MISE-689855 format. One line per 3 residues: number of its first residue (from 1); for each residue x, y, z of N, C-alpha, C, O. Coordinates in Angstrom, 3 decimals. Layout:
N
NUM	X/Y/Z/X/Y/Z/X/Y/Z/X/Y/Z | ...
END
This chain:
202
1	73.808/-21.310/124.786/74.688/-20.502/123.929/75.115/-21.294/122.708/75.104/-20.798/121.581 | 75.486/-22.520/122.960/75.880/-23.402/121.861/74.708/-23.613/120.943/74.843/-23.606/119.720 | 73.549/-23.801/121.551/72.327/-24.003/120.781/72.026/-22.787/119.919/71.661/-22.944/118.753
4	72.163/-21.620/120.437/71.926/-20.370/119.702/72.918/-20.218/118.559/72.570/-19.746/117.476 | 74.145/-20.619/118.812/75.182/-20.527/117.788/74.880/-21.478/116.639/75.063/-21.129/115.473 | 74.408/-22.702/116.976/74.059/-23.665/115.936/72.880/-23.169/115.116/72.846/-23.297/113.892
7	71.909/-22.596/115.835/70.730/-22.075/115.167/71.107/-20.949/114.201/70.619/-20.886/113.073 | 71.980/-20.069/114.671/72.428/-18.943/113.835/73.180/-19.448/112.604/72.993/-18.937/111.500 | 74.039/-20.464/112.805/74.804/-21.043/111.686/73.863/-21.660/110.661/74.026/-21.476/109.455
10	72.864/-22.402/111.170/71.883/-23.031/110.267/71.110/-21.967/109.511/70.862/-22.105/108.313 | 70.731/-20.911/110.204/69.970/-19.826/109.587/70.769/-19.172/108.463/70.230/-18.907/107.388 | 72.059/-18.911/108.708/72.937/-18.286/107.711/73.084/-19.202/106.499/73.067/-18.748/105.354
13	73.232/-20.520/106.774/73.379/-21.492/105.692/72.136/-21.532/104.826/72.227/-21.529/103.599 | 70.966/-21.570/105.467/69.689/-21.577/104.732/69.515/-20.303/103.910/69.086/-20.348/102.757 | 69.851/-19.179/104.514/69.733/-17.893/103.832/70.640/-17.833/102.610/70.253/-17.323/101.558
16	71.863/-18.367/102.764/72.822/-18.387/101.649/72.308/-19.263/100.519/72.377/-18.888/99.348 | 71.789/-20.441/100.882/71.228/-21.356/99.869/70.055/-20.716/99.136/69.940/-20.806/97.914 | 69.213/-20.088/99.887/68.038/-19.422/99.297/68.458/-18.352/98.315/67.863/-18.218/97.245
19	69.473/-17.593/98.664/69.954/-16.518/97.776/70.560/-17.096/96.509/70.390/-16.555/95.416 | 71.285/-18.229/96.679/71.897/-18.853/95.505/70.834/-19.359/94.548/70.936/-19.202/93.331 | 69.814/-19.969/95.127/68.743/-20.513/94.282/68.036/-19.394/93.546/67.823/-19.478/92.336
22	67.666/-18.333/94.278/66.948/-17.238/93.644/67.802/-16.479/92.671/67.279/-15.967/91.681 | 69.095/-16.381/92.901/69.933/-15.624/91.983/70.306/-16.455/90.774/70.526/-15.863/89.718 | 70.396/-17.790/90.834/70.808/-18.628/89.698/69.655/-18.984/88.774/69.785/-18.965/87.550
25	68.544/-19.304/89.378/67.447/-19.805/88.547/67.049/-18.842/87.426/66.996/-19.260/86.270 | 66.768/-17.580/87.721/66.391/-16.676/86.647/67.491/-16.524/85.621/67.232/-16.445/84.420 | 68.748/-16.483/86.113/69.871/-16.306/85.214/69.968/-17.493/84.263/70.135/-17.325/83.055
28	69.859/-18.711/84.832/69.939/-19.906/84.001/68.786/-19.939/83.027/68.978/-20.216/81.843 | 67.594/-19.661/83.508/66.403/-19.656/82.647/66.520/-18.606/81.563/66.139/-18.823/80.413 | 67.060/-17.454/81.959/67.200/-16.381/80.979/68.139/-16.810/79.871/67.882/-16.562/78.693
31	69.248/-17.467/80.262/70.209/-17.900/79.264/69.572/-18.912/78.338/69.691/-18.823/77.116 | 68.880/-19.894/78.950/68.245/-20.920/78.128/67.186/-20.308/77.238/67.100/-20.583/76.042 | 66.380/-19.464/77.868/65.316/-18.811/77.117/65.893/-17.967/75.994/65.394/-17.970/74.869
34	66.966/-17.238/76.328/67.595/-16.396/75.319/68.163/-17.222/74.189/68.003/-16.870/73.020 | 68.828/-18.320/74.522/69.435/-19.180/73.512/68.366/-19.770/72.621/68.511/-19.782/71.398 | 67.304/-20.254/73.214/66.211/-20.858/72.452/65.537/-19.828/71.575/65.222/-20.063/70.408
37	65.331/-18.678/72.187/64.688/-17.595/71.446/65.528/-17.189/70.242/64.994/-16.991/69.150 | 66.844/-17.063/70.436/67.728/-16.688/69.342/67.726/-17.756/68.257/67.671/-17.460/67.063 | 67.789/-19.019/68.710/67.778/-20.114/67.742/66.484/-20.086/66.944/66.470/-20.281/65.729
40	65.400/-19.835/67.667/64.105/-19.747/66.995/64.098/-18.642/65.960/63.625/-18.809/64.836 | 64.647/-17.491/66.381/64.677/-16.336/65.483/65.532/-16.650/64.263/65.163/-16.331/63.133 | 66.694/-17.289/64.508/67.574/-17.623/63.389/66.904/-18.602/62.456/66.938/-18.460/61.233
43	66.270/-19.639/63.088/65.601/-20.653/62.278/64.504/-20.024/61.449/64.362/-20.317/60.262 | 63.721/-19.150/62.086/62.638/-18.479/61.375/63.184/-17.569/60.292/62.662/-17.525/59.178 | 64.242/-16.841/60.631/64.832/-15.919/59.663/65.377/-16.689/58.475/65.187/-16.300/57.323
46	66.073/-17.813/58.778/66.641/-18.614/57.705/65.543/-19.188/56.831/65.640/-19.138/55.605 | 64.505/-19.729/57.438/63.385/-20.311/56.709/62.687/-19.246/55.871/62.382/-19.459/54.697 | 62.446/-18.123/56.481/61.783/-17.021/55.789/62.625/-16.548/54.602/62.098/-16.247/53.531
49	63.944/-16.487/54.812/64.835/-16.027/53.751/64.791/-16.971/52.557/64.747/-16.525/51.410 | 64.802/-18.287/52.824/64.735/-19.267/51.735/63.421/-19.147/50.991/63.381/-19.171/49.760 | 62.354/-19.018/51.749/61.039/-18.883/51.119/60.958/-17.620/50.275/60.410/-17.622/49.173
52	61.522/-16.529/50.823/61.529/-15.274/50.069/62.284/-15.434/48.761/61.840/-14.993/47.701 | 63.462/-16.091/48.869/64.263/-16.284/47.653/63.508/-17.137/46.649/63.477/-16.842/45.454 | 62.894/-18.211/47.165/62.135/-19.111/46.292/60.986/-18.359/45.636/60.764/-18.458/44.429
55	60.268/-17.613/46.448/59.132/-16.855/45.932/59.578/-15.805/44.935/58.957/-15.630/43.887 | 60.665/-15.098/45.266/61.188/-14.067/44.369/61.600/-14.678/43.041/61.364/-14.098/41.982 | 62.220/-15.854/43.103/62.661/-16.523/41.880/61.469/-16.817/40.983/61.471/-16.503/39.793
58	60.436/-17.435/41.590/59.248/-17.747/40.797/58.544/-16.490/40.321/58.018/-16.426/39.209 | 58.548/-15.490/41.196/57.905/-14.235/40.820/58.627/-13.601/39.632/57.995/-13.108/38.697 | 59.961/-13.622/39.682/60.751/-13.064/38.582/60.478/-13.815/37.292/60.283/-13.210/36.237
61	60.465/-15.164/37.386/60.231/-15.979/36.199/58.868/-15.674/35.607/58.718/-15.486/34.400 | 57.859/-15.629/36.504/56.511/-15.343/36.026/56.455/-13.973/35.379/55.846/-13.790/34.325 | 57.103/-13.007/36.031/57.114/-11.648/35.498/57.757/-11.611/34.121/57.268/-10.948/33.206
64	58.882/-12.348/33.991/59.566/-12.371/32.697/58.677/-13.015/31.645/58.616/-12.557/30.504 | 57.981/-14.096/32.044/57.106/-14.759/31.088/55.982/-13.840/30.644/55.574/-13.853/29.482 | 55.486/-13.040/31.582/54.392/-12.140/31.231/54.850/-11.031/30.300/54.095/-10.570/29.444
67	56.109/-10.602/30.478/56.571/-9.487/29.667/57.028/-9.917/28.280/57.105/-9.090/27.372 | 57.342/-11.233/28.101/57.766/-11.659/26.775/56.544/-11.772/25.872/55.657/-12.591/26.118 | 56.500/-10.969/24.852/55.350/-10.913/23.963/55.659/-11.632/22.661/56.812/-11.676/22.232
70	54.621/-12.204/22.023/54.862/-12.822/20.723/55.282/-11.771/19.699/54.888/-10.608/19.789 | 56.084/-12.193/18.729/56.555/-11.266/17.708/55.399/-10.789/16.839/54.496/-11.562/16.518 | 55.430/-9.508/16.456/54.418/-9.024/15.528/54.833/-9.381/14.109/55.948/-9.852/13.885
73	53.937/-9.157/13.148/54.191/-9.600/11.774/55.413/-8.922/11.155/56.124/-9.541/10.364 | 55.667/-7.650/11.505/56.852/-6.956/10.964/58.139/-7.631/11.426/59.072/-7.814/10.644 | 58.179/-7.999/12.710/59.367/-8.666/13.252/59.546/-10.044/12.629/60.669/-10.456/12.340
76	58.446/-10.756/12.424/58.516/-12.078/11.795/59.038/-11.951/10.366/59.874/-12.743/9.932 | 58.546/-10.961/9.645/58.998/-10.735/8.265/60.509/-10.496/8.227/61.224/-11.060/7.399 | 60.972/-9.649/9.144/62.395/-9.318/9.197/63.231/-10.559/9.501/64.276/-10.778/8.888
79	62.766/-11.366/10.452/63.500/-12.575/10.820/63.536/-13.574/9.672/64.558/-14.216/9.431 | 62.423/-13.704/8.969/62.361/-14.633/7.839/63.366/-14.234/6.763/64.087/-15.083/6.237 | 63.414/-12.956/6.439/64.343/-12.479/5.408/65.790/-12.685/5.842/66.604/-13.181/5.063
82	66.117/-12.308/7.083/67.486/-12.478/7.580/67.892/-13.943/7.593/69.021/-14.295/7.249 | 66.952/-14.790/7.997/67.218/-16.225/8.034/67.460/-16.759/6.624/68.378/-17.549/6.406 | 66.653/-16.337/5.688/66.799/-16.788/4.294/68.154/-16.367/3.722/68.817/-17.153/3.045
85	68.556/-15.138/3.993/69.826/-14.619/3.465/71.021/-15.386/4.033/72.041/-15.535/3.361 | 70.895/-15.869/5.264/71.998/-16.624/5.883/72.338/-17.902/5.104/73.451/-18.418/5.210 | 71.374/-18.412/4.320/71.613/-19.642/3.555/72.120/-19.361/2.140/72.207/-20.261/1.304
88	72.447/-18.110/1.896/72.989/-17.737/0.580/74.202/-18.614/0.255/75.107/-18.773/1.074 | 74.202/-19.172/-0.943/75.303/-20.043/-1.355/75.022/-21.527/-1.180/75.778/-22.362/-1.676 | 73.936/-21.871/-0.475/73.578/-23.284/-0.316/73.221/-23.870/-1.678/72.538/-23.227/-2.475
91	73.678/-25.073/-1.940/73.494/-25.701/-3.245/72.026/-25.977/-3.579/71.185/-26.163/-2.700 | 71.760/-25.996/-4.862/70.436/-26.389/-5.350/70.379/-27.911/-5.413/71.345/-28.578/-5.784 | 69.223/-28.433/-5.041/68.973/-29.858/-5.239/67.498/-30.057/-5.491/66.668/-29.578/-4.718
94	67.154/-30.757/-6.559/65.759/-31.023/-6.886/65.123/-31.846/-5.770/65.622/-32.910/-5.404 | 64.024/-31.341/-5.241/63.351/-32.019/-4.131/64.001/-31.778/-2.777/63.527/-32.302/-1.769 | 65.083/-30.991/-2.730/65.799/-30.749/-1.469/65.029/-29.861/-0.516/64.436/-28.857/-0.911
97	65.052/-30.253/0.752/64.277/-29.511/1.760/65.073/-29.137/2.987/64.493/-28.700/3.981 | 66.394/-29.296/2.951/67.200/-28.951/4.132/68.583/-28.476/3.707/69.038/-28.786/2.605 | 69.257/-27.721/4.583/70.601/-27.228/4.258/71.588/-28.379/4.034/72.546/-28.241/3.273
100	71.350/-29.512/4.700/72.266/-30.650/4.590/72.240/-31.254/3.185/73.266/-31.706/2.678 | 71.064/-31.259/2.564/70.934/-31.872/1.237/70.999/-30.841/0.119/71.318/-31.181/-1.021 | 70.700/-29.589/0.435/70.492/-28.564/-0.586/68.995/-28.348/-0.757/68.186/-29.137/-0.268
103	68.628/-27.268/-1.457/67.215/-26.899/-1.588/66.797/-26.768/-3.049/67.587/-26.385/-3.911 | 65.532/-27.099/-3.299/64.908/-26.550/-4.501/64.116/-25.337/-4.043/64.119/-25.020/-2.854 | 63.434/-24.647/-4.959/62.813/-23.361/-4.580/61.730/-23.509/-3.515/61.699/-22.733/-2.560
106	60.840/-24.495/-3.662/59.755/-24.648/-2.692/60.266/-25.267/-1.390/59.765/-24.950/-0.311 | 61.275/-26.157/-1.494/61.872/-26.742/-0.288/62.546/-25.682/0.559/62.455/-25.717/1.786 | 63.224/-24.738/-0.083/63.880/-23.633/0.628/62.843/-22.756/1.325/62.986/-22.422/2.502
109	61.799/-22.388/0.585/60.751/-21.524/1.156/60.071/-22.204/2.339/59.872/-21.588/3.386 | 59.714/-23.484/2.169/59.059/-24.224/3.249/59.947/-24.346/4.474/59.468/-24.226/5.601 | 61.237/-24.583/4.266/62.174/-24.729/5.378/62.277/-23.427/6.174/62.191/-23.439/7.402
112	62.460/-22.319/5.482/62.621/-21.015/6.163/61.370/-20.665/6.963/61.473/-20.271/8.124 | 60.209/-20.801/6.369/58.978/-20.436/7.070/58.712/-21.361/8.255/58.269/-20.908/9.310 | 58.980/-22.652/8.085/58.760/-23.602/9.184/59.671/-23.305/10.364/59.289/-23.531/11.512
115	60.875/-22.798/10.098/61.809/-22.424/11.166/61.277/-21.267/12.000/61.724/-21.047/13.125 | 60.333/-20.539/11.452/59.783/-19.370/12.158/58.306/-19.548/12.522/57.544/-18.584/12.604 | 57.933/-20.797/12.736/56.596/-21.092/13.256/55.473/-21.021/12.243/54.305/-20.967/12.628
118	55.793/-21.018/10.949/54.752/-21.039/9.915/54.996/-22.279/9.058/55.672/-22.211/8.032 | 54.437/-23.418/9.489/54.726/-24.666/8.783/54.030/-24.738/7.425/52.807/-24.861/7.354 | 54.804/-24.662/6.364/54.274/-24.791/5.010/55.145/-25.789/4.255/56.334/-25.935/4.539
121	54.544/-26.464/3.303/55.310/-27.423/2.493/54.572/-27.672/1.191/53.416/-27.284/1.021 | 55.259/-28.319/0.292/54.650/-28.655/-0.990/55.313/-27.912/-2.138/56.252/-27.140/-1.947 | 54.806/-28.163/-3.317/55.336/-27.549/-4.534/55.020/-26.057/-4.564/54.205/-25.568/-3.783
124	55.674/-25.343/-5.473/55.398/-23.908/-5.624/53.938/-23.685/-6.022/53.331/-22.688/-5.630 | 53.382/-24.603/-6.794/51.978/-24.497/-7.192/51.057/-24.589/-5.968/50.059/-23.875/-5.872 | 51.406/-25.470/-5.048/50.606/-25.621/-3.823/50.766/-24.399/-2.920/49.783/-23.910/-2.365
127	51.992/-23.903/-2.769/52.233/-22.723/-1.931/51.470/-21.508/-2.450/51.063/-20.643/-1.673 | 51.280/-21.447/-3.765/50.586/-20.309/-4.380/49.120/-20.232/-3.973/48.491/-19.181/-4.095 | 48.579/-21.341/-3.492/47.164/-21.371/-3.090/46.965/-20.942/-1.636/45.832/-20.850/-1.165
130	48.060/-20.680/-0.930/47.959/-20.266/0.485/47.889/-18.750/0.602/48.279/-18.031/-0.317 | 47.388/-18.269/1.738/47.355/-16.826/2.012/46.487/-16.055/1.041/45.561/-16.598/0.437 | 46.802/-14.781/0.903/46.011/-13.951/-0.010/46.926/-13.233/-0.993/48.031/-12.808/-0.656
133	46.431/-13.115/-2.211/47.215/-12.447/-3.258/47.254/-10.946/-3.017/46.301/-10.356/-2.508 | 48.388/-10.336/-3.397/48.566/-8.891/-3.258/49.121/-8.345/-4.564/49.741/-9.064/-5.348 | 48.883/-7.060/-4.776/49.455/-6.422/-5.965/50.969/-6.351/-5.811/51.491/-6.381/-4.696
136	51.657/-6.257/-6.917/53.120/-6.224/-6.902/53.638/-5.071/-6.053/54.631/-5.227/-5.342 | 52.986/-3.923/-6.118/53.432/-2.716/-5.388/53.266/-2.870/-3.877/54.016/-2.264/-3.113 | 52.303/-3.664/-3.440/52.031/-3.769/-2.004/52.751/-4.942/-1.333/52.587/-5.164/-0.134
139	53.538/-5.685/-2.090/54.271/-6.807/-1.494/55.313/-6.314/-0.500/55.963/-5.291/-0.712 | 55.457/-7.054/0.577/56.376/-6.686/1.649/57.420/-7.773/1.852/57.239/-8.898/1.385 | 58.527/-7.450/2.552/59.511/-8.484/2.882/58.834/-9.661/3.581/58.021/-9.479/4.487
142	59.180/-10.862/3.146/58.568/-12.063/3.720/57.404/-12.597/2.911/57.008/-13.749/3.089 | 56.849/-11.788/2.030/55.793/-12.288/1.138/56.420/-13.207/0.093/57.631/-13.173/-0.127 | 55.599/-14.017/-0.541/56.085/-14.938/-1.564/55.719/-14.424/-2.950/54.643/-13.860/-3.151
145	56.620/-14.623/-3.897/56.327/-14.269/-5.295/56.485/-15.516/-6.156/57.344/-16.361/-5.905 | 55.636/-15.609/-7.179/55.591/-16.808/-8.018/55.868/-16.466/-9.474/55.496/-15.403/-9.971 | 56.526/-17.392/-10.130/56.937/-17.207/-11.515/56.499/-18.419/-12.341/56.339/-19.523/-11.818
148	56.314/-18.192/-13.610/55.934/-19.277/-14.509/55.331/-18.705/-15.770/55.751/-17.658/-16.263 | 54.326/-19.419/-16.291/53.582/-18.936/-17.455/52.112/-19.202/-17.239/51.707/-19.625/-16.156 | 51.313/-18.963/-18.248/49.863/-19.091/-18.074/49.440/-20.532/-17.812/48.340/-20.781/-17.319
151	50.316/-21.479/-18.142/49.967/-22.887/-17.959/50.343/-23.435/-16.582/49.638/-24.284/-16.036 | 51.449/-22.952/-16.023/51.839/-23.508/-14.720/52.771/-22.579/-13.952/53.474/-21.749/-14.528 | 52.753/-22.747/-12.629/53.676/-22.035/-11.731/54.924/-22.907/-11.608/54.835/-24.087/-11.266
154	56.078/-22.323/-11.886/57.308/-23.122/-11.896/58.334/-22.712/-10.841/59.327/-23.413/-10.646 | 58.108/-21.583/-10.156/59.134/-21.107/-9.223/58.521/-20.214/-8.144/57.551/-19.499/-8.398 | 59.105/-20.262/-6.920/58.679/-19.410/-5.814/59.914/-18.773/-5.178/60.973/-19.395/-5.096
157	59.767/-17.537/-4.735/60.852/-16.812/-4.068/60.286/-16.014/-2.900/59.084/-15.755/-2.835 | 61.171/-15.625/-1.973/60.785/-14.810/-0.811/61.207/-13.373/-1.072/62.358/-13.108/-1.419 | 60.269/-12.446/-0.904/60.588/-11.026/-1.093/61.537/-10.587/0.024/61.247/-10.757/1.208
160	62.684/-10.013/-0.383/63.653/-9.482/0.588/63.424/-7.991/0.807/63.539/-7.496/1.929 | 63.100/-7.277/-0.273/62.781/-5.847/-0.182/61.968/-5.457/-1.409/62.080/-6.069/-2.471 | 61.152/-4.432/-1.239/60.315/-3.971/-2.352/60.096/-2.466/-2.225/59.433/-1.999/-1.299
163	60.653/-1.731/-3.150/60.467/-0.278/-3.189/59.876/0.087/-4.547/59.661/-0.779/-5.395 | 59.619/1.366/-4.741/59.079/1.823/-6.031/60.085/1.626/-7.161/59.705/1.553/-8.330 | 61.381/1.539/-6.810/62.431/1.383/-7.835/62.769/-0.073/-8.149/63.053/-0.421/-9.295
166	62.736/-0.925/-7.107/63.181/-2.298/-7.352/62.630/-3.278/-6.326/62.215/-2.905/-5.229 | 62.643/-4.555/-6.728/62.272/-5.638/-5.819/63.394/-6.671/-5.814/63.851/-7.128/-6.862 | 63.825/-7.027/-4.601/64.826/-8.078/-4.442/64.180/-9.291/-3.795/63.324/-9.159/-2.920
169	64.597/-10.474/-4.234/64.067/-11.713/-3.664/65.215/-12.633/-3.270/66.321/-12.541/-3.802 | 64.923/-13.523/-2.323/65.861/-14.583/-1.941/65.226/-15.886/-2.388/64.067/-16.150/-2.069 | 65.955/-16.691/-3.110/65.386/-17.947/-3.609/66.491/-18.944/-3.933/67.672/-18.600/-3.991
172	66.071/-20.194/-4.143/67.016/-21.225/-4.554/66.833/-21.467/-6.051/65.771/-21.899/-6.500 | 67.878/-21.185/-6.804/67.820/-21.297/-8.271/68.612/-22.511/-8.751/69.566/-22.942/-8.103 | 68.203/-23.051/-9.890/68.901/-24.228/-10.439/70.335/-23.889/-10.825/71.214/-24.749/-10.777
175	70.572/-22.641/-11.207/71.907/-22.258/-11.702/72.904/-21.945/-10.598/74.091/-22.234/-10.747 | 72.441/-21.348/-9.469/73.394/-20.875/-8.448/72.997/-21.207/-7.017/73.623/-20.702/-6.085 | 71.986/-22.032/-6.809/71.534/-22.332/-5.452/70.868/-21.109/-4.824/70.262/-20.299/-5.526
178	70.982/-20.976/-3.503/70.324/-19.862/-2.808/71.082/-18.567/-3.099/72.293/-18.477/-2.901 | 70.337/-17.570/-3.572/70.951/-16.276/-3.915/69.923/-15.160/-3.793/68.728/-15.409/-3.631 | 70.409/-13.927/-3.873/69.541/-12.742/-3.891/69.543/-12.201/-5.308/70.596/-12.025/-5.922
181	68.346/-11.941/-5.818/68.227/-11.378/-7.168/67.383/-10.120/-7.156/66.374/-10.031/-6.457 | 67.818/-9.145/-7.949/67.008/-7.955/-8.203/66.159/-8.283/-9.434/66.646/-8.227/-10.564 | 64.886/-8.625/-9.207/64.064/-9.085/-10.331/63.553/-7.927/-11.185/63.124/-8.133/-12.321
184	63.598/-6.708/-10.641/63.156/-5.547/-11.414/64.085/-5.323/-12.608/63.645/-4.937/-13.691 | 65.352/-5.569/-12.393/66.348/-5.349/-13.447/66.629/-6.613/-14.271/67.552/-6.636/-15.085 | 65.837/-7.645/-14.055/66.063/-8.897/-14.775/64.946/-9.155/-15.777/63.786/-9.333/-15.404
187	65.306/-9.174/-17.028/64.313/-9.445/-18.066/63.733/-10.848/-17.919/62.548/-11.084/-18.155 | 64.617/-11.781/-17.518/64.188/-13.168/-17.341/63.086/-13.273/-16.295/62.028/-13.842/-16.563 | 63.330/-12.720/-15.085/62.354/-12.840/-14.005/61.133/-11.952/-14.245/60.016/-12.335/-13.896
190	61.325/-10.803/-14.820/60.195/-9.914/-15.118/59.223/-10.578/-16.085/58.007/-10.477/-15.922 | 59.752/-11.240/-17.064/58.884/-11.869/-18.074/58.109/-13.061/-17.514/57.093/-13.461/-18.083 | 58.577/-13.625/-16.412/57.929/-14.806/-15.817/57.144/-14.495/-14.545/56.494/-15.382/-13.991
193	57.197/-13.248/-14.075/56.510/-12.877/-12.829/54.997/-13.064/-12.982/54.417/-12.630/-13.977 | 54.358/-13.710/-11.998/52.909/-13.936/-12.034/52.179/-13.107/-10.979/51.362/-12.253/-11.323 | 52.463/-13.347/-9.705/51.783/-12.637/-8.615/52.517/-12.885/-7.300/53.449/-13.685/-7.222
196	52.064/-12.170/-6.270/52.629/-12.351/-4.928/51.562/-12.762/-3.937/50.379/-12.494/-4.144 | 51.974/-13.410/-2.863/51.044/-13.899/-1.852/51.577/-13.568/-0.452/52.776/-13.656/-0.191 | 50.669/-13.193/0.423/50.994/-12.898/1.826/50.456/-14.049/2.688/49.246/-14.265/2.765
199	51.365/-14.776/3.328/50.899/-15.855/4.237/51.281/-15.547/5.696/51.121/-16.386/6.582 | 51.786/-14.335/5.924/52.204/-13.953/7.280/51.107/-13.167/8.010/50.783/-13.470/9.158 | 50.544/-12.168/7.346/49.517/-11.323/7.969/48.269/-12.144/8.235/47.939/-13.068/7.493
202	47.576/-11.781/9.324/46.368/-12.530/9.674/45.143/-11.679/9.432/44.022/-12.129/9.666
END
């Protein structure tokens, strides 16, 4: 009887241990597995998110670069004229090529065009040999006009506007520095007008 009781007690103890082992192991494994799995998912999600952001950033930059187009000649002409007008009032200086020193006529023209990606320099006589000549009526804003006499070219200006009624230019003059002049209404400039040149159109 005692032996049977001991056997029964041992059997119950073994059965209890077996149940504990079988009930804990999956639970513990599930927790560990779940925790690892979640960490993995978070790590992957975080990594993927950073990569997406990085890729999107580069993609956006590339897209923006692709959509930015070079300026056409009309836009360049407009910018050149606006830029030239901004220097109105700058002092005249013989041989001057910058706002800091003042400008002469060819120095002013060369400075403005170089600021807009058209590097030109030299005397008005040299500038007159660039580009192609155009009739007075077909000159456009940004074209160059030259003045002088049959012996030499003595002055260059930038066309600001040209209509059937009048032509305005921006230039650096010995008397007033950088200014805008209506040359159609000026006997002085009309009598010295030679020709115009286009160095913007290709």
